[in-house]
N, C-alpha and C positions, 0 to 999 in steps of 0.2 A: 669283392663284394659290394654292391651299389646298394645307396641307402636313399636313392632319389625317387622311390615311389612308396605307397603303402602295401604291404604284403598280404596276400590271400590266403585263406585255411590252406589250399593247396600247395602253395609255394612254402608254408611254414612246414609242412608234411616234409616235403622233399629237402628242404635245408637243413631240417633236424638229422635227418637220415644221414645227409651228408658229413655233416659234423661230426657224428658219432663214428663215421668210417674213417675220417681224416684224424680224428684224435681221440683214438678208444682209449687211451690212458688218462685224458683229461675230461672227459665229458661222457656222461650216460643219460638215457632217454628212459621216463616212464610215465604212465598214464596214472594220475590222480583222482580222473572222475571222469564223467560224461555228462554232457549238456544236455538239455530238455530235447533238443534234436539230433541226440545220438551221435555228437562229435566228440573226439577226445580231447580232453583237458590235459596238456602236455607240462611236464616237469622235467627240467635239465638240471643236473646235478654237475657243478664244476667243482673238480679238486684234482690234486696229483694223486692219482691212486697208489703209486708206488710209495708214499708216504705214510699210508695209513687208510683206513676205510673212512669215508664220509661220516659215519654215525659217531665216530671219536673224535672227531673235531668240532671247534667253535662253528657255529653257522649264521649265515647272513641271508635272510629272505627277501626275494624282489619278486614283485607280480605287476602286472599291467593289462589295460583292457577289460578293466571291470564293466565299466559302462559300454554300451554298443559301439557308440562312434568315438571312443577313445583309442583309435588305433595308431596314433602317433606314439603312445605310450610303447606299443609293441615294438616299434622299430627303434625305439632309445634301448629297450632290454637287448635287442639283436646287436645292436652296436657294442653293447658292453660285452657281451659273450664273445663277439668277433676279436674285440680287441684284446680280452685275454687269451683267447686260444692261440692268436697270431704272435702274441708278443711273451707266452711262456718260453722260458730259456732266453731271451732277449732281453727284455727289461727285469731288472733286480727285484724292484717293487712288486710287481705282478707274480714274477716266479716265487718270491717268498710267500705271498697271500696265497697262492694256489697250492703251495706245499704243506702250510699249517693250517688254512681254515676251507671250509665248503661254503658254496654258494648256490642255494637252492633257487632255482628262476622259472616262474610260470611265465610267459610272453604273452600269453592271450587266456584270460579267465573266462572270457565271454565270446565263443567262437560263434555261438549263432547270432549275436547282436552283429559282431563284424561282419558276418556273411551278408546280412540286409543292408550294413551301410556301404558295401562296396559292391552290390549287386548291379547289375546294367540299368535297371531301374530302382535305384536304392529307396530305401524306407526307413524314416526315423523313427526309432523306439529307446527309451531311455535305458533299458538293461535287458531282462531276460525276454524270451518269446513266449513263455508259457502263459496263456492267458488265466485272467481271474474267473471263476467257475459262475459266470452271470449268464442268464438265459438271454439277455437282450443287451444290445449297446445302450449306453446312456443317451439321453436326450443332449443334443448340442452339436458342436463343430468339431468333426474329428479330422486332424491333420491328415492329409492325404495328397499324393501327387496325381491331380485330376487330369491334366493334360498330357501326362506319361513322357515329360521331357528331362526325367531324371532330377527335378529340384523340387522343393516345396518352398515357393515365395511366400512372402508377407504381401497381403492386399491392403490399400488404403481406402477407406470409404469416408466419403464426405459425410460429416455430421455435425450440425452447431453446436453439441454438447461434448464432442470429442475431446481425448486427452493430448491431441497430437496437431502438429502445425509442420508446413515445410520449412525445412531447415533454411536459413540466409546463406550458409556456407555451400550449400549444393541442392540443387532441386531434386536430387535424388534420395536425399537424405530426410530423417524426420526429426523434430525436435520437440521436447515436452512442452507443452502449453503452460504458462503460469497460471497460478489460482487466480489472479485478478484480470487476465487479458479477455477481452471481449471485442466483437465487432469483427473478427478476422474469419479466415476460411480454416476450418479445423477438421479433423478426421479420427476415425477408429482406425486401427491397426489389427488386422485379423489374418491368421494362417490360411493359407490356401488348403481346402479341405472339402469335406463331405458335411452338410448341416442336415444333422436328422430331427424330425418332428420340429421343425421350426413354429413359431406361434405367432411370426410376424411381427414382433417387437424386440424379443431378447435374443441376443446371441452370445451364448456361453461356451466356452471351450469344455468338451466332453473329457469324462475323466477317461483314460486310455485304459483300452481291454487288457493291454500287457503292462500293466502299472507296477509291476514287482520292481523294486530300486535294491538290486544286489548290494550296494554299498551302504544300505540303511537297513540290513536284515542279519546283522552277526549275532551269534548267539550270547554273547557275553557283554556286559557293560552298555547295552543299548536299551534306549525306552520304547514307548509303544508308537506305532507307526505315525501318529499326528504329531510327534514330538521329537524325532528322530534326528534332529539336526546336530544334537550335542550327545557325546557319551555321558553315560551317567557319572557325577563325579564320586571318587572314591574317597570315602571318608578317612580322616586321619585316626588312627587308633592309638590307644593308651595316652590321651590327652588328658591333662587336669584342667578343671574349670578355671579359664582366663588366661590359658595358653593357647 
């Protein structure tokens, strides 16, 4: 198995089936859900089935690719699975782990986002493809591959009040302008995209239609959407005053 490229959803489906056919005593395949675009979310269960059912063993959970473009995480989980399967009965540590424990692995939580990220003309979204129920797009700049070259690039727009300047290290790079700098050539940086309802003055980044972040919407110990950067602290119980 080569790990020199990112794996499409179709490649994953074939790979999982081949693993189950080749190592039926060590790996099983099931579906734990379906994506918004009706793709299966695969769960691979790794354990030596001859030493007992997976439900009676201590478990490790591993998942990857919860955000759309985090496809490298999928590759890492595939490498772990391949290492376990190929080295069972050869490596004493792996053999012991597979005999006594179970590994639940979801290599791709977000198959819809990965499909867009690896499309012939890729499109960037943060997480899921399900749109918010807005009747119209927000005003502002919507990131988009306008020239259909497979890339969404950044644009430097001359602006005497801009926050950026050309880097001294390389003219292809931009550096942040110092708060006290004046009299130079400065720029704004904007992503390639489609500008909706431009007023001739303000260019703001529009709220994405598919703005739901899977990694900020867990049902336990998370805050409201505008403050979801940190889990809610769990209070210490049974404390006396002053301790």
